[in-house]
VOFIKE-543366 format. One record per residue (C-alpha): residue in one letter; z, x, y. Coordinates in steps of 0.2 Angstrom, whole numbers, plus 2048, in hexadecimal, padded with zeros to 3 digits. Each point is the difference from the previous one (the first is absolute). Example, Ala and Ser with C-alpha at 12.3 -4.5 7.8 and 13.67 -1.06 7.14 Angstrom:
// VOFIKE-543366
<node type="A" zz="827" xx="83E" yy="7EA"/>
<node type="S" zz="7FD" xx="806" yy="811"/>
This chain:
// VOFIKE-543366
<node type="M" zz="076" xx="A6D" yy="9BF"/>
<node type="P" zz="809" xx="809" yy="7F2"/>
<node type="G" zz="7FD" xx="812" yy="807"/>
<node type="Y" zz="804" xx="808" yy="811"/>
<node type="D" zz="7F3" xx="801" yy="80F"/>
<node type="P" zz="7F9" xx="812" yy="800"/>
<node type="N" zz="800" xx="800" yy="813"/>
<node type="R" zz="813" xx="7FF" yy="800"/>
<node type="F" zz="802" xx="811" yy="7F7"/>
<node type="V" zz="802" xx="810" yy="809"/>
<node type="G" zz="7FE" xx="811" yy="7F8"/>
<node type="L" zz="7F3" xx="7FB" yy="7F3"/>
<node type="N" zz="7EE" xx="808" yy="801"/>
<node type="E" zz="7F1" xx="7F6" yy="7FB"/>
<node type="S" zz="800" xx="808" yy="7EE"/>
<node type="E" zz="812" xx="7FB" yy="7FE"/>
<node type="K" zz="7FD" xx="7EE" yy="806"/>
<node type="Q" zz="7F2" xx="7FE" yy="7F3"/>
<node type="E" zz="80B" xx="807" yy="7F3"/>
<node type="Y" zz="80E" xx="7F3" yy="804"/>
<node type="T" zz="7F4" xx="7F1" yy="803"/>
<node type="C" zz="800" xx="7F2" yy="7F4"/>
<node type="G" zz="7EE" xx="7FC" yy="7FA"/>
<node type="I" zz="803" xx="7ED" yy="802"/>
<node type="C" zz="809" xx="7FD" yy="810"/>
<node type="L" zz="7FA" xx="810" yy="808"/>
<node type="D" zz="812" xx="803" yy="807"/>
<node type="I" zz="80C" xx="80E" yy="7FC"/>
<node type="F" zz="809" xx="7FC" yy="7EF"/>
<node type="G" zz="80E" xx="7F4" yy="801"/>
<node type="D" zz="807" xx="801" yy="7EF"/>
<node type="P" zz="7F4" xx="80C" yy="7F7"/>
<node type="V" zz="7FC" xx="7FE" yy="7ED"/>
<node type="D" zz="7F3" xx="80A" yy="7F6"/>
<node type="T" zz="7F4" xx="7F8" yy="7F3"/>
<node type="K" zz="801" xx="806" yy="7EF"/>
<node type="C" zz="7ED" xx="800" yy="7FE"/>
<node type="C" zz="7FB" xx="80C" yy="80E"/>
<node type="G" zz="810" xx="805" yy="808"/>
<node type="Q" zz="7FA" xx="7F8" yy="811"/>
<node type="T" zz="80F" xx="7FA" yy="80B"/>
<node type="F" zz="801" xx="7EF" yy="809"/>
<node type="C" zz="80D" xx="7F6" yy="808"/>
<node type="R" zz="809" xx="7F6" yy="7F3"/>
<node type="P" zz="7FE" xx="7EF" yy="808"/>
<node type="C" zz="7ED" xx="804" yy="803"/>
<node type="I" zz="7FC" xx="806" yy="7EE"/>
<node type="E" zz="80B" xx="7F2" yy="7F8"/>
<node type="G" zz="7F7" xx="7F3" yy="80A"/>
<node type="A" zz="7EF" xx="807" yy="7FC"/>
<node type="L" zz="805" xx="800" yy="7ED"/>
<node type="R" zz="805" xx="7EE" yy="800"/>
<node type="V" zz="7EE" xx="7FC" yy="805"/>
<node type="N" zz="7F7" xx="80C" yy="7F5"/>
<node type="S" zz="808" xx="80C" yy="7F3"/>
<node type="V" zz="7F6" xx="80F" yy="804"/>
<node type="C" zz="803" xx="80F" yy="80A"/>
<node type="P" zz="7F8" xx="7FF" yy="812"/>
<node type="L" zz="7FB" xx="812" yy="7FF"/>
<node type="D" zz="7F9" xx="803" yy="7EF"/>
<node type="R" zz="7FE" xx="7EE" yy="7FA"/>
<node type="R" zz="809" xx="804" yy="7EF"/>
<node type="P" zz="80B" xx="7F3" yy="7F9"/>
<node type="L" zz="811" xx="800" yy="808"/>
<node type="N" zz="810" xx="7F5" yy="800"/>
<node type="I" zz="80F" xx="800" yy="80B"/>
<node type="G" zz="80A" xx="808" yy="7F2"/>
<node type="D" zz="7F5" xx="80F" yy="801"/>
<node type="L" zz="806" xx="804" yy="811"/>
<node type="Q" zz="80C" xx="80F" yy="802"/>
<node type="N" zz="80B" xx="806" yy="80E"/>
<node type="T" zz="7F7" xx="80D" yy="80A"/>
<node type="S" zz="806" xx="811" yy="7FA"/>
<node type="S" zz="7F6" xx="80C" yy="80A"/>
<node type="A" zz="80A" xx="80C" yy="80B"/>
<node type="T" zz="7F3" xx="7FE" yy="80D"/>
<node type="R" zz="803" xx="7EE" yy="803"/>
<node type="L" zz="80A" xx="7F9" yy="80E"/>
<node type="T" zz="812" xx="7FF" yy="7FB"/>
<node type="C" zz="807" xx="7F8" yy="80F"/>
<node type="L" zz="7FC" xx="7FA" yy="811"/>
<node type="E" zz="80B" xx="803" yy="80F"/>
<node type="P" zz="7FE" xx="7F4" yy="80E"/>
<node type="N" zz="7FF" xx="807" yy="812"/>
<node type="I" zz="805" xx="7F0" yy="809"/>
<node type="E" zz="7FD" xx="808" yy="812"/>
<node type="Q" zz="7EE" xx="802" yy="7FC"/>
<node type="D" zz="7FE" xx="7F2" yy="7F3"/>
<node type="T" zz="7F9" xx="80D" yy="7F4"/>
<node type="L" zz="803" xx="805" yy="7EE"/>
<node type="L" zz="803" xx="813" yy="7FB"/>
<node type="P" zz="7FA" xx="803" yy="7EF"/>
<node type="I" zz="80B" xx="80C" yy="7F6"/>
<node type="T" zz="7F9" xx="808" yy="7F0"/>
<node type="V" zz="80A" xx="808" yy="7F3"/>
<node type="V" zz="7FC" xx="811" yy="807"/>
<node type="S" zz="805" xx="7FB" yy="812"/>
<node type="A" zz="80F" xx="7F6" yy="7FB"/>
<node type="K" zz="809" xx="811" yy="7FE"/>
<node type="S" zz="7FC" xx="805" yy="811"/>
<node type="H" zz="804" xx="7EF" yy="807"/>
<node type="Y" zz="811" xx="801" yy="7F8"/>
<node type="R" zz="804" xx="811" yy="806"/>
<node type="L" zz="7FD" xx="7FA" yy="812"/>
<node type="M" zz="80B" xx="7F1" yy="7FF"/>
<node type="S" zz="811" xx="800" yy="808"/>
<node type="L" zz="80F" xx="801" yy="7F5"/>
<node type="E" zz="805" xx="7EE" yy="805"/>
<node type="N" zz="7EF" xx="7FA" yy="7FA"/>
<node type="K" zz="801" xx="80A" yy="7F0"/>
<node type="R" zz="811" xx="7F9" yy="7FC"/>
<node type="S" zz="7FA" xx="7EE" yy="802"/>
<node type="L" zz="7F4" xx="803" yy="7F1"/>
<node type="Y" zz="80E" xx="806" yy="7F5"/>
<node type="K" zz="802" xx="7F5" yy="7F0"/>
<node type="C" zz="813" xx="803" yy="800"/>
<node type="G" zz="801" xx="7F8" yy="812"/>
<node type="N" zz="80F" xx="808" yy="809"/>
<node type="G" zz="807" xx="807" yy="7F0"/>
<node type="Y" zz="7F8" xx="811" yy="802"/>
<node type="K" zz="80A" xx="811" yy="800"/>
<node type="T" zz="7FB" xx="80E" yy="80C"/>
<node type="L" zz="803" xx="812" yy="7FC"/>
<node type="A" zz="80F" xx="800" yy="80C"/>
<node type="D" zz="808" xx="7F3" yy="7F4"/>
<node type="I" zz="7FF" xx="80C" yy="7F1"/>
<node type="P" zz="80D" xx="80E" yy="800"/>
<node type="S" zz="7FB" xx="812" yy="7FD"/>
<node type="W" zz="806" xx="808" yy="7F0"/>
<node type="N" zz="80D" xx="809" yy="80B"/>
<node type="L" zz="807" xx="7F0" yy="807"/>
<node type="Y" zz="7FF" xx="7F7" yy="7EF"/>
<node type="S" zz="809" xx="80D" yy="7F7"/>
<node type="Q" zz="80E" xx="802" yy="80D"/>
<node type="H" zz="802" xx="7ED" yy="800"/>
<node type="N" zz="801" xx="7FF" yy="7ED"/>
<node type="G" zz="80B" xx="80F" yy="7FE"/>
<node type="I" zz="7F4" xx="80B" yy="7F7"/>
<node type="I" zz="807" xx="812" yy="802"/>
<node type="H" zz="7F4" xx="80D" yy="807"/>
<node type="N" zz="80A" xx="80F" yy="7FA"/>
<node type="R" zz="7FC" xx="7FE" yy="7EE"/>
<node type="F" zz="7EE" xx="804" yy="804"/>
<node type="V" zz="804" xx="811" yy="808"/>
<node type="T" zz="7FF" xx="809" yy="7EF"/>
<node type="S" zz="7F1" xx="7F6" yy="7FA"/>
<node type="A" zz="7EF" xx="807" yy="7FE"/>
<node type="F" zz="7FB" xx="7F2" yy="80C"/>
<node type="P" zz="80D" xx="802" yy="80E"/>
<node type="Y" zz="803" xx="7F2" yy="80C"/>
<node type="N" zz="7F4" xx="801" yy="80F"/>
<node type="Y" zz="806" xx="7F6" yy="810"/>
<node type="I" zz="7EF" xx="802" yy="808"/>
<node type="I" zz="7F6" xx="7F9" yy="7F2"/>
<node type="N" zz="80D" xx="7F3" yy="7FB"/>
<node type="D" zz="7FF" xx="7F9" yy="812"/>
<node type="K" zz="7ED" xx="7FC" yy="7FC"/>
<node type="V" zz="804" xx="7F8" yy="7EF"/>
<node type="S" zz="806" xx="7EE" yy="7FE"/>
<node type="V" zz="805" xx="7F5" yy="7F1"/>
<node type="F" zz="7FC" xx="7EE" yy="801"/>
<node type="V" zz="805" xx="7F2" yy="7F4"/>
<node type="G" zz="7F7" xx="7F0" yy="804"/>
<node type="D" zz="7EF" xx="7F8" yy="802"/>
<node type="I" zz="7F5" xx="80E" yy="805"/>
<node type="T" zz="7F3" xx="7F4" yy="806"/>
<node type="A" zz="80C" xx="7FC" yy="80F"/>
<node type="L" zz="800" xx="812" yy="806"/>
<node type="E" zz="7F8" xx="804" yy="810"/>
<node type="V" zz="7F9" xx="811" yy="7FB"/>
<node type="D" zz="7EF" xx="808" yy="7FF"/>
<node type="A" zz="802" xx="807" yy="7EE"/>
<node type="I" zz="80C" xx="7FE" yy="7F1"/>
<node type="V" zz="802" xx="80E" yy="7F3"/>
<node type="N" zz="806" xx="7F8" yy="7F0"/>
<node type="S" zz="803" xx="80B" yy="7F1"/>
<node type="A" zz="7F8" xx="7F9" yy="7F0"/>
<node type="N" zz="7F9" xx="807" yy="7F0"/>
<node type="E" zz="7EF" xx="7FE" yy="7FA"/>
<node type="Y" zz="804" xx="7EF" yy="7F9"/>
<node type="L" zz="806" xx="7FB" yy="812"/>
<node type="R" zz="812" xx="7FE" yy="7F9"/>
<node type="G" zz="80E" xx="806" yy="80B"/>
<node type="G" zz="805" xx="812" yy="7FF"/>
<node type="G" zz="7F7" xx="80F" yy="7F9"/>
<node type="G" zz="7F4" xx="801" yy="80E"/>
<node type="G" zz="802" xx="812" yy="804"/>
<node type="L" zz="7F1" xx="80B" yy="804"/>
């Protein structure tokens, strides 16, 4: 069968099971697609098989072709399935719960998902502005008479990174940009 046996799922109530059930195989969506005519979701193999026999939507009976199918875009659809091998069940992860699921993952498991592989940079790999300026011979004394004096406490919290920011293992990145998203000029 193209979908997943609903009995293998844990954490889905009956209403959610109905929402995620293909109207053809009556299983939880395997590879979900939506019809253009009525927006109904089916497993891709199920609806494509049905349309090869009869070019009408199984739900509203309007004309429908395989080319009229579109990838499911609704945020309420299942986005991934996590196998629980010990209990032979599947845990549904919706877009909303994926955030919670990710937060609970171990750091090692999160790192296994990184697109950069082992090429990530941790915050410990990026020197603070204090260390960077010392290493690069930037003299702090010239800031003493400035309207913005050098502040060691704040500068220990500020870092400058030159490289691929998608490889940074951080929670947020502040990138100065102007209204056209061009570098610089992004002040408040």
